[in-house]
N, C-alpha and C positions, 0 to 999 in steps of 0.2 A: 661548788655554787651547787645549787638547784635547776633541777629543770626550770622553775615560776622563773628563777632570779633571769635566765640564760634565756625564757620564749618572752622575757619584755623586752628583751634588745631589738626583737624583732615585730617593727610593726606596720600597718595599714591603712592608706590615706589615698581616696580615691584622687586629690588631687597633687599626685607624688605618685610618677613612674605607674599613673592608671590604676593606681590601686592594690597593684601588686607586695607581696610582701616584701618592705628593706631594711634592710640594717639600722637603727636607730639614728637619725643625725645625717645620715648617707644618701644617695638616691643608689646605692650598690642593691639589687635586689636577689634574695633567698637566692634564686633560678640560677645569678649572673654569677656568684659565691660556685655555686653547687657545680657548674659545668667549668669553671675552670679549675676545681679539683677534681671534677672526673677526665678532662685531661690532660693530666699531671702536673698539675702545677701544688706545688709544695707551700702550705701552710705561709714556711718563711717567705716566700717568693710572692705571697699575695698580701701579707701585711709590707713589705717591702713598696710593692706597688701602691698601696691604699696607704696612705697617712691618716691615723685615727686609729684605724682599723684593729682591733686587739684580738688574741688568739681567743677569746670569748665570743666573740661575733661572729667568726666562724665555726665554732662550737654549737651557736647558737642555729646558723644556719641550718646545719646537719639534724639538729632537734628536732627543729620546724618541720621540717621533711618529713622526718619519721613518724610523727605525730600525725603531721598529715594525712597520710598514705596509711595509717594503719588500720584501719577498715575501710581500706580499695582493693575492690578484688581487677586482678585482670586479665589480658589474655594476653599469651606467648606474640610474640612480632610474628615470629618461623616456627612451623611446627615439625619437630625431631619425628625421624621416621626410623624403623625399626631394622 
């Protein structure tokens, strides 16, 4: 599956979840899926919890976040000292 096909799985609609990007046909936000992954949930666990979600949907969330952050600069949350 190419990038365009994956990204078509993510939609934005101001009437759904206040316009946050969601997995098409759900009310699951990209942010929510990424947060589950960040806190240790496996793809299998997420798929088991949310019927109808596919591995490609999770891939699409990661790809969407990657592309969204591509041109973003961040300041570190903490300053390292020597």
